[in-house]
One Martini backbone bead per residue (centre of mass of N, CA, C, O) as a GRO file, in nm:
protein
  377
    1MET     BB    1   4.292  -1.666   8.968
    2ARG     BB    2   4.002  -1.712   8.797
    3LEU     BB    3   3.703  -1.523   8.782
    4ARG     BB    4   3.358  -1.544   8.797
    5MET     BB    5   3.057  -1.438   8.708
    6GLU     BB    6   2.785  -1.416   8.943
    7VAL     BB    7   2.429  -1.510   8.899
    8GLN     BB    8   2.239  -1.660   9.101
    9GLY     BB    9   2.451  -1.916   9.103
   10GLN     BB   10   2.516  -1.839   8.801
   11SER     BB   11   2.678  -1.795   8.535
   12PHE     BB   12   2.657  -1.561   8.296
   13ARG     BB   13   2.736  -1.748   8.063
   14ASP     BB   14   2.532  -1.975   8.120
   15GLN     BB   15   2.279  -1.797   8.086
   16ARG     BB   16   2.330  -1.731   7.795
   17ARG     BB   17   2.332  -2.021   7.682
   18ASP     BB   18   2.043  -2.099   7.785
   19HIS     BB   19   1.876  -1.824   7.661
   20GLN     BB   20   2.010  -1.782   7.395
   21LYS     BB   21   1.907  -1.707   7.078
   22PRO     BB   22   1.918  -1.704   6.771
   23ASP     BB   23   1.965  -1.414   6.564
   24SER     BB   24   1.867  -1.319   6.256
   25SER     BB   25   2.004  -1.029   6.253
   26LEU     BB   26   2.306  -1.176   6.245
   27LYS     BB   27   2.350  -1.317   5.964
   28ASN     BB   28   2.508  -1.031   5.852
   29SER     BB   29   2.740  -0.929   6.045
   30PHE     BB   30   3.013  -1.026   5.847
   31ARG     BB   31   3.013  -0.936   5.543
   32ALA     BB   32   3.226  -0.674   5.586
   33PRO     BB   33   3.581  -0.664   5.641
   34LEU     BB   34   3.635  -0.352   5.631
   35PHE     BB   35   3.623  -0.390   5.970
   36CYS     BB   36   3.845  -0.662   5.960
   37PRO     BB   37   4.202  -0.642   5.962
   38PHE     BB   38   4.201  -0.936   6.140
   39ALA     BB   39   4.348  -1.257   6.060
   40LEU     BB   40   4.366  -1.561   5.906
   41SER     BB   41   4.625  -1.729   5.664
   42GLU     BB   42   4.808  -2.021   5.763
   43CYS     BB   43   4.675  -2.284   5.893
   44LEU     BB   44   4.727  -2.497   5.647
   45GLN     BB   45   5.055  -2.503   5.701
   46HIS     BB   46   4.980  -2.657   5.970
   47LYS     BB   47   5.005  -2.960   6.162
   48ASP     BB   48   5.003  -2.845   6.429
   49GLU     BB   49   4.749  -2.813   6.648
   50GLY     BB   50   4.849  -2.586   6.833
   51ILE     BB   51   4.908  -2.381   6.603
   52MET     BB   52   4.629  -2.387   6.477
   53LYS     BB   53   4.474  -2.282   6.721
   54LYS     BB   54   4.626  -2.015   6.752
   55MET     BB   55   4.552  -1.908   6.467
   56ILE     BB   56   4.244  -1.935   6.484
   57ALA     BB   57   4.222  -1.729   6.715
   58ALA     BB   58   4.276  -1.484   6.537
   59CYS     BB   59   4.009  -1.509   6.384
   60ILE     BB   60   3.820  -1.492   6.625
   61ALA     BB   61   3.901  -1.207   6.702
   62ALA     BB   62   3.776  -1.079   6.440
   63LEU     BB   63   3.474  -1.102   6.532
   64PHE     BB   64   3.562  -0.852   6.757
   65LEU     BB   65   3.630  -0.615   6.503
   66PRO     BB   66   3.485  -0.306   6.444
   67THR     BB   67   3.783  -0.186   6.478
   68ALA     BB   68   4.009  -0.092   6.245
   69ALA     BB   69   4.339  -0.215   6.344
   70LEU     BB   70   4.688  -0.173   6.392
   71SER     BB   71   5.000  -0.106   6.336
   72GLN     BB   72   5.249   0.119   6.256
   73THR     BB   73   5.353  -0.071   6.018
   74CYS     BB   74   5.123   0.056   5.811
   75GLY     BB   75   5.168   0.349   5.842
   76THR     BB   76   5.048   0.710   5.763
   77ARG     BB   77   4.822   0.705   5.582
   78ASP     BB   78   4.535   0.932   5.506
   79LEU     BB   79   4.235   0.912   5.344
   80ILE     BB   80   4.072   1.136   5.478
   81ALA     BB   81   4.278   1.372   5.415
   82GLU     BB   82   4.226   1.307   5.085
   83LEU     BB   83   3.966   1.426   5.054
   84SER     BB   84   3.738   1.582   4.918
   85SER     BB   85   3.520   1.828   4.985
   86ASP     BB   86   3.271   1.661   4.927
   87ASP     BB   87   3.344   1.407   5.092
   88ARG     BB   88   3.390   1.553   5.358
   89ALA     BB   89   3.095   1.649   5.383
   90ARG     BB   90   2.968   1.367   5.384
   91LEU     BB   91   3.105   1.263   5.630
   92ASP     BB   92   3.002   1.476   5.829
   93ALA     BB   93   2.704   1.395   5.782
   94TYR     BB   94   2.728   1.105   5.892
   95VAL     BB   95   2.834   1.187   6.187
   96ALA     BB   96   2.645   1.410   6.318
   97PRO     BB   97   2.389   1.229   6.444
   98HIS     BB   98   2.599   1.114   6.657
   99PRO     BB   99   2.652   1.036   6.952
  100TYR     BB  100   2.964   1.040   7.053
  101PRO     BB  101   3.199   1.069   6.810
  102VAL     BB  102   3.415   1.151   7.038
  103GLY     BB  103   3.600   0.933   7.204
  104ASN     BB  104   3.748   0.654   7.426
  105LEU     BB  105   3.714   0.796   7.719
  106TRP     BB  106   3.501   0.724   8.009
  107ARG     BB  107   3.278   0.852   8.269
  108ALA     BB  108   3.039   0.683   8.483
  109GLU     BB  109   2.772   0.800   8.708
  110LYS     BB  110   2.585   0.633   8.992
  111ASP     BB  111   2.530   0.605   9.304
  112GLY     BB  112   2.852   0.510   9.344
  113SER     BB  113   2.881   0.430   9.046
  114THR     BB  114   3.164   0.333   8.838
  115VAL     BB  115   3.235   0.378   8.485
  116ILE     BB  116   3.488   0.268   8.272
  117VAL     BB  117   3.525   0.367   7.936
  118ALA     BB  118   3.674   0.162   7.667
  119GLY     BB  119   3.797   0.205   7.360
  120THR     BB  120   3.912  -0.039   7.137
  121LEU     BB  121   4.182  -0.230   7.043
  122HIS     BB  122   4.272  -0.574   6.947
  123VAL     BB  123   4.561  -0.465   6.888
  124PRO     BB  124   4.875  -0.361   6.865
  125ASP     BB  125   5.009  -0.053   7.018
  126PRO     BB  126   5.230   0.169   7.162
  127ARG     BB  127   4.998   0.397   7.216
  128MET     BB  128   4.857   0.243   7.463
  129SER     BB  129   5.013   0.291   7.730
  130PRO     BB  130   4.867   0.545   7.846
  131ILE     BB  131   4.591   0.419   7.865
  132VAL     BB  132   4.657   0.193   8.057
  133GLU     BB  133   4.768   0.374   8.289
  134LYS     BB  134   4.492   0.520   8.335
  135ILE     BB  135   4.321   0.252   8.410
  136VAL     BB  136   4.463   0.074   8.628
  137PRO     BB  137   4.354   0.193   8.904
  138HIS     BB  138   4.059   0.116   8.840
  139LEU     BB  139   4.093  -0.184   8.793
  140ALA     BB  140   4.212  -0.271   9.068
  141ALA     BB  141   3.922  -0.157   9.213
  142ALA     BB  142   3.735  -0.337   9.071
  143ASP     BB  143   3.453  -0.557   9.035
  144LEU     BB  144   3.474  -0.536   8.707
  145LEU     BB  145   3.529  -0.684   8.376
  146ILE     BB  146   3.417  -0.583   8.058
  147LEU     BB  147   3.373  -0.776   7.758
  148GLU     BB  148   3.308  -0.911   7.471
  149ALA     BB  149   3.560  -1.121   7.489
  150THR     BB  150   3.748  -1.372   7.597
  151SER     BB  151   4.016  -1.575   7.578
  152GLN     BB  152   3.854  -1.825   7.644
  153ASP     BB  153   3.646  -1.803   7.428
  154GLU     BB  154   3.849  -1.822   7.191
  155ALA     BB  155   3.974  -2.095   7.266
  156GLU     BB  156   3.708  -2.255   7.237
  157LEU     BB  157   3.679  -2.186   6.931
  158ALA     BB  158   3.939  -2.317   6.837
  159ASN     BB  159   3.859  -2.595   6.915
  160LEU     BB  160   3.611  -2.611   6.736
  161ALA     BB  161   3.758  -2.570   6.466
  162ALA     BB  162   3.934  -2.827   6.491
  163GLU     BB  163   3.678  -3.027   6.516
  164LYS     BB  164   3.514  -2.827   6.286
  165PRO     BB  165   3.625  -2.745   5.974
  166GLU     BB  166   3.349  -2.677   5.819
  167PHE     BB  167   3.336  -2.384   5.915
  168PHE     BB  168   3.609  -2.297   5.742
  169PHE     BB  169   3.586  -2.538   5.526
  170ILE     BB  170   3.574  -2.693   5.224
  171THR     BB  171   3.473  -3.044   5.202
  172GLU     BB  172   3.265  -3.002   4.958
  173GLY     BB  173   3.256  -2.928   4.650
  174PRO     BB  174   3.295  -2.631   4.537
  175THR     BB  175   3.520  -2.395   4.503
  176LEU     BB  176   3.615  -2.070   4.483
  177ILE     BB  177   3.691  -2.082   4.187
  178ASP     BB  178   3.388  -2.131   4.106
  179LEU     BB  179   3.214  -1.940   4.286
  180LEU     BB  180   3.352  -1.665   4.178
  181GLY     BB  181   3.514  -1.678   3.936
  182GLU     BB  182   3.766  -1.571   3.740
  183GLU     BB  183   3.797  -1.268   3.821
  184ASP     BB  184   3.766  -1.291   4.137
  185TRP     BB  185   3.982  -1.508   4.178
  186ALA     BB  186   4.223  -1.347   4.080
  187LYS     BB  187   4.208  -1.143   4.310
  188ALA     BB  188   4.236  -1.340   4.540
  189GLU     BB  189   4.509  -1.468   4.459
  190ALA     BB  190   4.671  -1.207   4.474
  191ARG     BB  191   4.615  -1.147   4.775
  192LEU     BB  192   4.734  -1.407   4.885
  193GLY     BB  193   5.023  -1.360   4.771
  194ALA     BB  194   5.076  -1.108   4.959
  195LEU     BB  195   5.053  -1.326   5.214
  196GLY     BB  196   5.196  -1.600   5.131
  197MET     BB  197   4.956  -1.764   4.976
  198PRO     BB  198   4.827  -2.017   4.827
  199GLY     BB  199   4.552  -2.066   4.636
  200PHE     BB  200   4.482  -2.371   4.692
  201LEU     BB  201   4.415  -2.312   4.992
  202GLY     BB  202   4.202  -2.078   4.973
  203ALA     BB  203   3.988  -2.244   4.799
  204LYS     BB  204   3.889  -2.396   5.085
  205PHE     BB  205   3.747  -2.163   5.188
  206GLN     BB  206   3.521  -2.008   5.331
  207PRO     BB  207   3.404  -1.710   5.240
  208TRP     BB  208   3.414  -1.575   5.524
  209TYR     BB  209   3.711  -1.654   5.573
  210MET     BB  210   3.836  -1.519   5.335
  211ASN     BB  211   3.742  -1.238   5.411
  212LEU     BB  212   3.927  -1.214   5.659
  213THR     BB  213   4.198  -1.281   5.527
  214LEU     BB  214   4.188  -1.033   5.313
  215ALA     BB  215   4.188  -0.814   5.558
  216ILE     BB  216   4.490  -0.846   5.558
  217PRO     BB  217   4.751  -0.658   5.575
  218PRO     BB  218   5.073  -0.710   5.496
  219CYS     BB  219   5.186  -0.535   5.741
  220ALA     BB  220   5.038  -0.745   5.966
  221LEU     BB  221   5.125  -1.040   5.961
  222SER     BB  222   5.358  -1.050   6.179
  223LEU     BB  223   5.168  -0.988   6.434
  224MET     BB  224   5.005  -1.268   6.465
  225GLN     BB  225   5.283  -1.416   6.622
  226THR     BB  226   5.402  -1.231   6.869
  227GLY     BB  227   5.201  -1.192   7.142
  228GLU     BB  228   5.078  -0.941   7.129
  229ARG     BB  229   4.858  -0.691   7.276
  230GLY     BB  230   4.574  -0.551   7.315
  231LEU     BB  231   4.381  -0.369   7.517
  232ASP     BB  232   4.187  -0.596   7.617
  233ARG     BB  233   4.415  -0.805   7.691
  234GLN     BB  234   4.567  -0.634   7.889
  235LEU     BB  235   4.328  -0.592   8.089
  236GLU     BB  236   4.277  -0.893   8.142
  237ALA     BB  237   4.554  -0.958   8.266
  238LEU     BB  238   4.536  -0.759   8.502
  239ALA     BB  239   4.274  -0.863   8.627
  240MET     BB  240   4.382  -1.148   8.690
  241ASP     BB  241   4.614  -1.054   8.879
  242ASP     BB  242   4.375  -0.903   9.069
  243ASN     BB  243   4.105  -1.067   9.082
  244VAL     BB  244   3.916  -0.968   8.855
  245PRO     BB  245   3.630  -1.005   8.729
  246LEU     BB  246   3.463  -1.153   8.446
  247ALA     BB  247   3.283  -1.037   8.146
  248ALA     BB  248   3.066  -1.126   7.869
  249LEU     BB  249   2.864  -1.013   7.595
  250ASP     BB  250   2.935  -1.246   7.407
  251ASP     BB  251   2.831  -1.528   7.224
  252SER     BB  252   3.067  -1.664   7.035
  253GLU     BB  253   2.946  -1.926   6.924
  254THR     BB  254   2.693  -1.803   6.803
  255VAL     BB  255   2.839  -1.615   6.611
  256LEU     BB  256   2.986  -1.833   6.446
  257ARG     BB  257   2.735  -1.994   6.352
  258LEU     BB  258   2.601  -1.758   6.203
  259PHE     BB  259   2.835  -1.711   6.012
  260ALA     BB  260   2.861  -2.005   5.889
  261ASP     BB  261   2.532  -2.014   5.811
  262GLU     BB  262   2.539  -1.840   5.597
  263PRO     BB  263   2.460  -1.789   5.304
  264ILE     BB  264   2.657  -1.833   5.036
  265GLU     BB  265   2.577  -1.579   4.870
  266ASP     BB  266   2.630  -1.377   5.099
  267GLN     BB  267   2.926  -1.443   5.135
  268LEU     BB  268   3.008  -1.371   4.842
  269ASP     BB  269   2.928  -1.078   4.850
  270GLY     BB  270   3.126  -0.998   5.068
  271LEU     BB  271   3.381  -1.085   4.921
  272ARG     BB  272   3.348  -0.897   4.674
  273LEU     BB  273   3.361  -0.639   4.835
  274THR     BB  274   3.651  -0.678   4.936
  275LEU     BB  275   3.789  -0.704   4.651
  276ASN     BB  276   3.674  -0.388   4.581
  277THR     BB  277   3.794  -0.219   4.869
  278GLN     BB  278   4.116  -0.351   4.935
  279ASP     BB  279   4.382  -0.275   4.773
  280ASP     BB  280   4.478  -0.081   5.029
  281GLY     BB  281   4.528  -0.198   5.329
  282ASP     BB  282   4.732  -0.015   5.462
  283ALA     BB  283   4.570   0.252   5.430
  284ASN     BB  284   4.317   0.169   5.574
  285THR     BB  285   4.455   0.114   5.844
  286SER     BB  286   4.599   0.385   5.897
  287THR     BB  287   4.338   0.553   5.894
  288LEU     BB  288   4.204   0.408   6.148
  289ILE     BB  289   4.426   0.465   6.345
  290ASN     BB  290   4.416   0.773   6.336
  291ALA     BB  291   4.124   0.797   6.427
  292TYR     BB  292   4.155   0.669   6.702
  293PHE     BB  293   4.395   0.850   6.827
  294ASP     BB  294   4.198   1.107   6.769
  295GLY     BB  295   3.894   1.013   6.845
  296ARG     BB  296   3.754   0.940   6.540
  297THR     BB  297   3.562   0.678   6.529
  298ARG     BB  298   3.313   0.744   6.361
  299GLU     BB  299   3.466   0.835   6.114
  300GLY     BB  300   3.598   0.562   6.055
  301TRP     BB  301   3.333   0.412   6.005
  302GLU     BB  302   3.196   0.606   5.787
  303PHE     BB  303   3.418   0.585   5.567
  304ALA     BB  304   3.318   0.331   5.430
  305ARG     BB  305   3.107   0.467   5.251
  306ILE     BB  306   3.307   0.616   5.073
  307ALA     BB  307   3.479   0.371   4.977
  308ILE     BB  308   3.248   0.230   4.833
  309ASP     BB  309   3.188   0.451   4.629
  310GLN     BB  310   3.478   0.468   4.506
  311ALA     BB  311   3.447   0.156   4.405
  312GLY     BB  312   3.157   0.104   4.270
  313ILE     BB  313   2.947  -0.057   4.439
  314GLU     BB  314   2.695  -0.251   4.405
  315ASN     BB  315   2.495  -0.201   4.674
  316GLY     BB  316   2.688  -0.086   4.900
  317GLN     BB  317   2.498   0.067   5.098
  318GLU     BB  318   2.323  -0.169   5.167
  319LEU     BB  319   2.551  -0.341   5.286
  320PHE     BB  320   2.629  -0.143   5.505
  321GLU     BB  321   2.362  -0.143   5.655
  322GLU     BB  322   2.359  -0.439   5.729
  323VAL     BB  323   2.621  -0.425   5.898
  324ASN     BB  324   2.540  -0.188   6.085
  325GLN     BB  325   2.295  -0.330   6.213
  326SER     BB  326   2.435  -0.605   6.311
  327LEU     BB  327   2.729  -0.538   6.414
  328LEU     BB  328   2.631  -0.282   6.582
  329ILE     BB  329   2.331  -0.231   6.660
  330GLY     BB  330   2.248  -0.521   6.744
  331ARG     BB  331   2.457  -0.560   6.964
  332ASN     BB  332   2.395  -0.313   7.134
  333GLN     BB  333   2.109  -0.407   7.204
  334ASP     BB  334   2.192  -0.672   7.340
  335TRP     BB  335   2.383  -0.534   7.562
  336GLU     BB  336   2.221  -0.331   7.734
  337PRO     BB  337   2.094  -0.522   7.961
  338LYS     BB  338   2.364  -0.641   8.053
  339ILE     BB  339   2.505  -0.382   8.141
  340ALA     BB  340   2.294  -0.288   8.348
  341GLU     BB  341   2.329  -0.540   8.533
  342LEU     BB  342   2.645  -0.541   8.576
  343VAL     BB  343   2.684  -0.230   8.690
  344ALA     BB  344   2.501  -0.236   8.925
  345GLY     BB  345   2.658  -0.101   9.207
  346LYS     BB  346   2.938  -0.068   9.053
  347ASP     BB  347   3.282  -0.101   8.981
  348VAL     BB  348   3.377  -0.046   8.632
  349VAL     BB  349   3.521  -0.197   8.343
  350LEU     BB  350   3.456  -0.106   7.993
  351ALA     BB  351   3.564  -0.306   7.707
  352VAL     BB  352   3.522  -0.196   7.375
  353GLY     BB  353   3.481  -0.137   7.073
  354ALA     BB  354   3.486   0.185   6.967
  355ALA     BB  355   3.231   0.178   6.774
  356HIS     BB  356   3.027   0.121   7.033
  357LEU     BB  357   2.992   0.412   7.162
  358SER     BB  358   2.841   0.542   6.951
  359GLY     BB  359   2.528   0.639   6.924
  360GLU     BB  360   2.205   0.569   7.007
  361THR     BB  361   2.300   0.248   7.065
  362GLY     BB  362   2.525   0.297   7.234
  363VAL     BB  363   2.695   0.266   7.529
  364LEU     BB  364   2.666   0.559   7.630
  365ARG     BB  365   2.357   0.582   7.595
  366ALA     BB  366   2.287   0.338   7.769
  367LEU     BB  367   2.393   0.463   8.031
  368GLU     BB  368   2.202   0.703   8.032
  369ARG     BB  369   1.940   0.523   8.045
  370ALA     BB  370   2.053   0.410   8.332
  371GLY     BB  371   2.147   0.704   8.488
  372TYR     BB  372   2.409   0.810   8.379
  373VAL     BB  373   2.690   1.023   8.409
  374LEU     BB  374   2.891   1.183   8.170
  375GLU     BB  375   3.259   1.190   8.104
  376ALA     BB  376   3.544   1.263   8.018
  377PHE     BB  377   3.867   1.076   8.087
   0.00000   0.00000   0.00000
C-alpha cells in the first residue's frame, strides 16, 4: 500500500497545490531539450487510449530530465573526449566555479538525521545495478523517499494530456510546416523520419512538444516501450514495497501548464535551437552517459555551452543561460525550503536528476546551508 507524506494533517502534495503560484521565472524552463533526450514520438499512431496515455507518460517523464542520458544502446562515442585543447580549457573554466562538480552519491548528516543523496538518470541502464544495491539498505530503513516527481504524478499528467490534447497538439491555425518555415521544417521532417514518424503527424505537435520529440536519439526509441525503469523509478518501486513514504518536489501539473503556455515564438526559438544542435543525437547521448557514470555530471551539463557554440547558434549562450536559470537554478531554489522541511530530523533518501546536485544553488549546497555535513557515499 502506498503511503503519502503528511504534514500537519494535510498531504505535502496538497499543500503545494493549494499554495504554489505559477512562477513566471519558469516560463522558459524547457526551451532547449538539448538536456532532455527522452520523450514521446508515436502517440498519434495509437488509437487505444490506454496506449496513448502510457506513451504520453514517457513525454511527461521528460519534463523532469535535466540530466540527459539513455541506454548503452546509444554507443560509446564521447564528444567531450574529442574536444580541442582550447574547447577543453573552456569547458574546465565553465565547470570550475561550481561546488560539488563531481560525484553522484553523497551522505549528509546532522544531529542524528542522515540523508542519502542520489543523482539519478531517469531512464534504464544496466550499470545502475551497483548503485541501486548500495542505496537499498538505507532506503529500506528510511523514513522518506524524496523524488522530483512520482510515477503517480506522471500518470495524472498523462490523463490530463489525454483529456486536453490542446496542451500537446495544434488544434487550430497554422501547423509547424508554416510556423517553422521551409528550411527548418525540412530539418524537422528529416529528424522525424529517422524516428519512424511521418511528418504530417509531427506537423500538428505544439512546438515545445516537437522539441522533446526530436530530442529522442534514434538509438533510444526502442527503450521507450520496454517497461524498464531508470534509477528514480527503481527506488520508488522498492520504497513502495517497503511502505516507505514518498514525497515529490515538483508540482508537475504546474510545470506542464507553464511549459504549454509559453509564448509560441519562444517555443519556436527553442525548437530551432534543437534542430541546429542535435544532428548526432546518439553521440550527444553517449557523451552524457559517459559523463554521468564517470561522476562528471557538471561537465556533462556545461558541455551544452560548447555544443551550442560549435553549432554557431545565434544568441545560443543567451538561450543557454535562460534554460540554466529556470530549469536548473530556479527549480533548485524552489526546492531548497521544501527539502529542508522534509529532511528535518529524519533518515531520508533524496533522489533527483544528477545535474541538480552541483552548483551554489544545488541540492548539496542547500543541505550544507541547512546545517548538514556532507561526504561522498
